[in-house]
Phi, psi and omega in degrees: 000139177301143183300316180300318178295318180298319180292313178301318179298319178296319179295312179301317183294329180275329185270326186276120175279334179200174180237146179291127186295330183269311187266341174082004178277157180283160178224126175267125179270121182225123183050040176081003181248134177274111182261123181293144175244114183259154178259103179075308185230148177284130177289119182294342179271351183282137172279122182267132185287154170263149184200129174047040179094345178282141179284328179214144176219130177200167181233141178231129170266126187206173169050073177263151169211155178219153181202163179291140173288139180296335180258115179243151176243169177292326186278324187228141169274127184249136177238155168242130180230117180275151176222130176261128177244125180242127174254130183235132171232133176244146186227180169286219181292330179234154179191187181227138178278357180301317180300314179301316181290324178295318178294318178299320178296320176299317178299313180300319179295330178282334184269325189232139176282318179217202184299337178214007181272120184283143170256006185260135177295130177088356179244118186291316186211145176231128174241144174275102184287322183205140172226124184224136173256133179230132174245145179227146181219135172246188179292338184235352184219155172234138177232141174242132178239136170244118182248124180236127176251119180257138174260117183255126179260127186231129171264127180261000000 
């Protein structure tokens, strides 16, 4: 199996509590709400849940890259494979980024035991390379994004 596919599969298996019966995407259950987890793009046919005042809530796994680890051993070939996880909440004119950050914290807790100890099968170590909050506003909506880029260490 391709390394990128293996990493995405490990993320989906740890984050998804169940799968949508029609569309097949994963859903993370948070505070009793099933939040869809999409692979690269949001499915336009998917119904996006409302939650705690937010009009839409969803998660996207996106933007992977992989490269050789600078430190190699005789026993194992080592790779680093990055994964970007984006949490999105959309609101009316006003909203709060707290919900977005709370969901991101739940995701981090499911992926890592400590600052770099992986909870994922086949991934030796996970580091949070970057965490960024982005807010966007139009005349009628506000959106909050939490973007987390994880560095995954894999021994092949």
